VEXBAVO-49697 format. One record per residue (C-alpha): y negated, z, x. Coordinates in nm, 4 decimals. Layout:
+----------+----------+----------+
!        y !        z !        x !
+----------+----------+----------+
!        Y !        Z !        X !
...
+----------+----------+----------+
END
This chain:
+----------+----------+----------+
!        y !        z !        x !
+----------+----------+----------+
! -13.7731 !  10.9301 !  11.3644 !
! -14.0409 !  10.6748 !  11.4411 !
! -13.9823 !  10.4013 !  11.6962 !
! -14.2166 !  10.5797 !  11.9385 !
! -14.0176 !  10.9021 !  11.9051 !
! -13.6883 !  10.7201 !  11.9616 !
! -13.8370 !  10.5424 !  12.2623 !
! -13.9391 !  10.8756 !  12.4154 !
! -13.6037 !  11.0397 !  12.3352 !
! -13.3908 !  10.7611 !  12.4846 !
! -13.6320 !  10.6511 !  12.7594 !
! -13.6068 !  10.2950 !  12.6259 !
! -13.9269 !  10.0887 !  12.5824 !
! -14.0417 !  10.0171 !  12.2287 !
! -14.0279 !   9.6444 !  12.3020 !
! -13.6609 !   9.6746 !  12.4009 !
! -13.5738 !   9.8608 !  12.0796 !
! -13.7381 !   9.5833 !  11.8792 !
! -13.5442 !   9.3206 !  12.0758 !
! -13.2127 !   9.4957 !  12.0107 !
! -13.2890 !   9.5107 !  11.6396 !
! -13.3818 !   9.1420 !  11.6288 !
! -13.0935 !   9.0107 !  11.8389 !
! -12.8077 !   9.2444 !  11.7527 !
! -12.8951 !   9.3622 !  11.3995 !
! -12.8783 !   9.7338 !  11.4754 !
! -12.7855 !   9.8638 !  11.1261 !
! -12.9520 !  10.1399 !  10.9295 !
! -13.3150 !  10.0979 !  11.0340 !
! -13.5255 !  10.1640 !  10.7260 !
! -13.8917 !  10.0887 !  10.6676 !
! -14.1617 !  10.2791 !  10.4895 !
! -14.3752 !  10.1177 !  10.2187 !
! -14.6197 !  10.0361 !  10.4952 !
! -14.3479 !   9.8514 !  10.6903 !
! -14.2996 !  10.1097 !  10.9661 !
! -13.9523 !  10.1576 !  11.1157 !
! -13.7666 !  10.4838 !  11.0644 !
! -13.4451 !  10.5604 !  11.2546 !
! -13.1777 !  10.7871 !  11.0990 !
! -12.9499 !  10.9965 !  11.3231 !
! -12.6557 !  10.7540 !  11.3220 !
! -12.8734 !  10.4676 !  11.4425 !
! -13.0127 !  10.6826 !  11.7238 !
! -12.6543 !  10.7594 !  11.8302 !
! -12.5769 !  10.3867 !  11.8284 !
! -12.8865 !  10.3029 !  12.0334 !
! -12.7942 !  10.5678 !  12.2869 !
! -12.4507 !  10.4097 !  12.3299 !
! -12.6071 !  10.0655 !  12.3781 !
! -12.8388 !  10.2092 !  12.6431 !
! -12.5524 !  10.3819 !  12.8253 !
! -12.3212 !  10.0807 !  12.8088 !
! -12.5925 !   9.8611 !  12.9628 !
! -12.6382 !  10.1227 !  13.2363 !
! -12.2639 !  10.0952 !  13.3050 !
! -12.3056 !   9.7232 !  13.3677 !
! -12.2305 !   9.5644 !  13.0298 !
! -12.4330 !   9.2802 !  12.8865 !
! -12.6548 !   9.3863 !  12.5978 !
! -12.4529 !   9.1906 !  12.3393 !
! -12.1257 !   9.3484 !  12.4510 !
! -12.2928 !   9.6900 !  12.4545 !
! -12.4045 !   9.6434 !  12.0937 !
! -12.0506 !   9.5496 !  11.9916 !
! -11.9115 !   9.8597 !  12.1606 !
! -12.1690 !  10.0767 !  11.9854 !
! -12.0755 !   9.9378 !  11.6453 !
! -11.7061 !  10.0052 !  11.7151 !
! -11.7800 !  10.3651 !  11.8116 !
! -12.0263 !  10.4509 !  11.5377 !
! -11.9637 !  10.2323 !  11.2340 !
! -11.6314 !  10.0604 !  11.2667 !
! -11.3666 !   9.9283 !  11.0287 !
! -11.1081 !   9.9467 !  11.3081 !
! -10.7729 !  10.1002 !  11.2115 !
! -10.7920 !  10.4723 !  11.2705 !
! -11.1658 !  10.5062 !  11.2151 !
! -11.1009 !  10.7861 !  10.9662 !
! -10.8880 !  10.9596 !  11.2284 !
! -11.1745 !  10.9493 !  11.4783 !
! -11.3922 !  11.1223 !  11.2189 !
! -11.1245 !  11.3871 !  11.1602 !
! -11.0865 !  11.4429 !  11.5346 !
! -11.4624 !  11.4948 !  11.5641 !
! -11.4724 !  11.7325 !  11.2671 !
! -11.1929 !  11.9415 !  11.4208 !
! -11.3689 !  11.9436 !  11.7575 !
! -11.6953 !  12.0601 !  11.5976 !
! -11.5038 !  12.3401 !  11.4238 !
! -11.3314 !  12.4287 !  11.7541 !
! -11.0002 !  12.3757 !  11.5760 !
! -10.7501 !  12.2836 !  11.8477 !
! -10.4651 !  12.2663 !  11.5978 !
! -10.6680 !  12.0240 !  11.3890 !
! -10.7261 !  11.7997 !  11.6914 !
! -10.3547 !  11.7918 !  11.7700 !
! -10.2611 !  11.7332 !  11.4059 !
! -10.5028 !  11.4417 !  11.3948 !
! -10.3440 !  11.2880 !  11.7039 !
!  -9.9960 !  11.3418 !  11.5561 !
! -10.0946 !  11.1541 !  11.2410 !
! -10.2530 !  10.8782 !  11.4478 !
!  -9.9358 !  10.8362 !  11.6529 !
!  -9.7256 !  10.8137 !  11.3385 !
!  -9.9582 !  10.5646 !  11.1759 !
! -10.0754 !  10.3516 !  11.4697 !
!  -9.8360 !  10.4162 !  11.7588 !
!  -9.9083 !  10.5953 !  12.0850 !
! -10.0973 !  10.3148 !  12.2580 !
! -10.3316 !  10.2528 !  11.9672 !
! -10.3835 !  10.6280 !  11.9273 !
! -10.5166 !  10.6432 !  12.2829 !
! -10.7315 !  10.3280 !  12.2562 !
! -10.8599 !  10.3610 !  11.8999 !
! -10.8730 !  10.7367 !  11.8397 !
! -10.8581 !  10.9581 !  12.1496 !
! -11.0872 !  10.7611 !  12.3825 !
! -11.3558 !  10.6747 !  12.1218 !
! -11.3613 !  11.0329 !  11.9927 !
! -11.3998 !  11.1841 !  12.3381 !
! -11.6759 !  10.9386 !  12.4213 !
! -11.8613 !  11.0392 !  12.1043 !
! -11.8301 !  11.4058 !  12.1984 !
! -11.9676 !  11.3220 !  12.5410 !
! -12.2704 !  11.1606 !  12.3784 !
! -12.3169 !  11.4621 !  12.1517 !
! -12.3145 !  11.6956 !  12.4494 !
! -12.5694 !  11.4780 !  12.6308 !
! -12.8200 !  11.5083 !  12.3475 !
! -12.7491 !  11.8729 !  12.2747 !
! -12.5668 !  11.8139 !  11.9448 !
! -12.2725 !  12.0199 !  12.0674 !
! -12.1979 !  12.2729 !  12.3373 !
! -11.9926 !  12.1990 !  12.6468 !
! -11.7372 !  12.4334 !  12.4934 !
! -11.6696 !  12.1781 !  12.2200 !
! -11.5932 !  11.9138 !  12.4817 !
! -11.3714 !  12.1483 !  12.6827 !
! -11.1793 !  12.2560 !  12.3731 !
! -11.1220 !  11.8987 !  12.2581 !
! -11.0112 !  11.7988 !  12.6086 !
! -10.7632 !  12.0846 !  12.6349 !
! -10.6260 !  12.0151 !  12.2865 !
! -10.5736 !  11.6515 !  12.3831 !
! -10.4076 !  11.7548 !  12.7110 !
! -10.1687 !  11.9829 !  12.5236 !
! -10.0806 !  11.6972 !  12.2913 !
! -10.0241 !  11.4578 !  12.5807 !
!  -9.8058 !  11.7118 !  12.7621 !
!  -9.5881 !  11.7558 !  12.4533 !
!  -9.5329 !  11.3807 !  12.4261 !
!  -9.4386 !  11.3621 !  12.7943 !
!  -9.1971 !  11.6548 !  12.7573 !
!  -8.9972 !  11.4583 !  12.4999 !
!  -9.0219 !  11.1228 !  12.6773 !
!  -8.6971 !  10.9373 !  12.7571 !
!  -8.5302 !  10.9702 !  13.0936 !
!  -8.7022 !  10.7373 !  13.3426 !
!  -8.5260 !  10.4109 !  13.4022 !
!  -8.4652 !  10.2819 !  13.7556 !
!  -8.7561 !  10.1083 !  13.9207 !
!  -8.9483 !  10.3647 !  14.1194 !
!  -9.2327 !  10.6056 !  14.0568 !
!  -9.5919 !  10.5091 !  13.9762 !
!  -9.8556 !  10.7330 !  14.1319 !
! -10.1761 !  10.7903 !  13.9314 !
! -10.4954 !  10.9313 !  14.0820 !
! -10.8671 !  10.9562 !  14.0193 !
! -11.0967 !  10.8430 !  14.2978 !
! -11.2115 !  11.1040 !  14.5519 !
! -11.5371 !  11.1680 !  14.3600 !
! -11.4145 !  11.1368 !  14.0023 !
! -11.3669 !  11.4453 !  13.7865 !
! -11.2636 !  11.3023 !  13.4482 !
! -10.8886 !  11.2589 !  13.4362 !
! -10.8026 !  11.2654 !  13.0635 !
! -10.7805 !  10.8868 !  13.0363 !
! -10.5547 !  10.8786 !  13.3433 !
! -10.3326 !  11.1457 !  13.1879 !
! -10.3142 !  10.9421 !  12.8669 !
! -10.2089 !  10.6389 !  13.0706 !
!  -9.9390 !  10.8494 !  13.2359 !
!  -9.8155 !  10.9560 !  12.8928 !
!  -9.7844 !  10.5926 !  12.7830 !
!  -9.5917 !  10.5048 !  13.0991 !
!  -9.3580 !  10.8018 !  13.0547 !
!  -9.3008 !  10.7107 !  12.6889 !
!  -9.2124 !  10.3609 !  12.8050 !
!  -8.9487 !  10.5026 !  13.0412 !
!  -9.1464 !  10.4688 !  13.3635 !
!  -9.1391 !  10.7554 !  13.6123 !
!  -9.4918 !  10.8565 !  13.7142 !
!  -9.6827 !  11.1360 !  13.8846 !
! -10.0436 !  11.2268 !  13.8052 !
! -10.2431 !  11.3675 !  14.0981 !
! -10.5524 !  11.4198 !  13.8835 !
! -10.9205 !  11.4489 !  13.9614 !
! -11.0908 !  11.4042 !  14.2998 !
! -10.7822 !  11.2949 !  14.4930 !
! -10.8720 !  11.2623 !  14.8630 !
! -10.7481 !  10.9521 !  15.0440 !
! -10.5232 !  11.1507 !  15.2855 !
! -10.3642 !  11.3328 !  14.9898 !
! -10.2974 !  11.0053 !  14.8119 !
! -10.1508 !  10.8560 !  15.1301 !
!  -9.9124 !  11.1482 !  15.1855 !
!  -9.8035 !  11.1525 !  14.8193 !
!  -9.7361 !  10.7772 !  14.8191 !
!  -9.5244 !  10.8072 !  15.1345 !
!  -9.3372 !  11.1167 !  15.0132 !
!  -9.2538 !  10.9664 !  14.6748 !
!  -9.2093 !  10.6131 !  14.8123 !
!  -9.4245 !  10.5075 !  14.5190 !
!  -9.3444 !  10.1729 !  14.3602 !
!  -9.7141 !  10.1343 !  14.2731 !
! -10.0391 !  10.3297 !  14.2874 !
! -10.3173 !  10.3342 !  14.0263 !
! -10.6656 !  10.4573 !  14.1198 !
! -10.9263 !  10.5190 !  13.8495 !
! -11.3006 !  10.5610 !  13.9071 !
! -11.5684 !  10.5930 !  13.6420 !
! -11.8747 !  10.6771 !  13.8485 !
! -12.0731 !  10.4138 !  14.0349 !
! -12.1148 !  10.6584 !  14.3241 !
! -11.7377 !  10.6969 !  14.3322 !
! -11.6604 !  10.3273 !  14.3596 !
! -11.6676 !  10.3044 !  14.7406 !
! -11.4364 !  10.6053 !  14.7975 !
! -11.2004 !  10.4662 !  14.5318 !
! -11.1941 !  10.1308 !  14.7123 !
! -11.1123 !  10.3189 !  15.0347 !
! -10.8139 !  10.4755 !  14.8559 !
! -10.6983 !  10.1333 !  14.7346 !
! -10.7364 !   9.9935 !  15.0865 !
! -10.5180 !  10.2744 !  15.2217 !
! -10.2477 !  10.1826 !  14.9718 !
! -10.2754 !   9.8147 !  15.0644 !
! -10.2342 !   9.9135 !  15.4298 !
!  -9.9055 !  10.0797 !  15.3325 !
!  -9.7970 !   9.7576 !  15.1652 !
!  -9.7806 !   9.9174 !  14.8198 !
!  -9.8832 !   9.7428 !  14.4979 !
! -10.2233 !   9.8845 !  14.4060 !
! -10.3990 !   9.8798 !  14.0704 !
! -10.7359 !  10.0097 !  13.9575 !
! -10.9437 !  10.0720 !  13.6454 !
! -11.2465 !  10.2615 !  13.5186 !
! -11.6154 !  10.2122 !  13.4513 !
! -11.6960 !  10.1757 !  13.8221 !
! -11.5092 !   9.8432 !  13.8120 !
! -11.6284 !   9.7234 !  13.4733 !
! -11.8280 !   9.4209 !  13.5916 !
! -11.6971 !   9.1225 !  13.7851 !
! -11.9244 !   9.1822 !  14.0861 !
! -11.7917 !   9.5375 !  14.1154 !
! -11.4383 !   9.3977 !  14.1517 !
! -11.5103 !   9.1527 !  14.4308 !
! -11.3027 !   9.2099 !  14.7436 !
! -11.1371 !   9.5154 !  14.5911 !
! -10.7708 !   9.5305 !  14.7002 !
! -10.5245 !   9.5420 !  14.4142 !
! -10.5236 !   9.4308 !  14.0525 !
! -10.7688 !   9.5321 !  13.7825 !
! -10.5990 !   9.6805 !  13.4742 !
! -10.8822 !   9.6279 !  13.2244 !
! -11.0171 !   9.8666 !  12.9607 !
! -10.7253 !   9.8914 !  12.7170 !
! -10.4581 !  10.1485 !  12.7960 !
! -10.2014 !   9.9448 !  12.6043 !
! -10.2799 !   9.6283 !  12.7957 !
! -10.2814 !   9.8201 !  13.1244 !
!  -9.9243 !   9.9383 !  13.0653 !
!  -9.8204 !   9.5794 !  12.9974 !
!  -9.9949 !   9.4440 !  13.3074 !
!  -9.8454 !   9.7105 !  13.5304 !
!  -9.4904 !   9.6638 !  13.4046 !
!  -9.5206 !   9.2863 !  13.4269 !
!  -9.6342 !   9.3146 !  13.7878 !
!  -9.3499 !   9.5503 !  13.8795 !
!  -9.0564 !   9.3877 !  13.7000 !
!  -9.1875 !   9.0408 !  13.6097 !
!  -9.2393 !   8.8893 !  13.2622 !
!  -8.9586 !   8.9396 !  13.0119 !
!  -8.7332 !   8.6371 !  12.9694 !
!  -8.6126 !   8.5184 !  12.6317 !
!  -8.2452 !   8.5563 !  12.5562 !
!  -8.0624 !   8.2235 !  12.5900 !
!  -8.0140 !   8.0658 !  12.2529 !
+----------+----------+----------+
END
């Protein structure tokens, strides 16, 4: 595609596309003999991710880095992301689960979530946005991943003492797969947890926290319009005197986290598990020598 066609497709000014190429070395742009830019499909996918990451609140340089990781990365497990996507395109649920099994054996559960499951699902979301796949592909991949997560939880060790962690999406947030993956990692680490799922109203969260006498509550919100209701949920937990934690795209930038009650868990599921456990039980002490 020409730069004008890409500009129209992505609703990004031509001048901005040129700036991104100059500053962040967007790979794969080719030129005709007359020096005109031509954008292959992979580059368009990368530019779309940069655009969306900036819309989420990231700086342009960080957005470009994220795009490279998603589209053209040498990260461990990159081949597994490609296999996941191929299985999703073929509507092969068994292939999706087999891919996740191999990833877990090769990388571990935490890295499987951070480096395979989340990047693959984000790519499918981008495909659906541009019409490269049907919503059925996304639903199938999501359900295959949920089945895989449920199987891991079913064989998790018995929870150790220390109380239950309550996990909920904000009152306006629908996407719960990342929250379910976080719950799987907690369960695999021996932490008792309950997942309330999508669009959890504040009164429901309050009753569940009281009933379970939750040791901590995690609220996740990805939508900017859902940030305020999610903060209301965190405030309700703070009013109960419970440790509160939060994550998600709605809290990605520093300004979005100002005066939010609780502790931000970051973007890595593995690091979030570590931060939560450290807050609940304190840092591990070395054995005396």
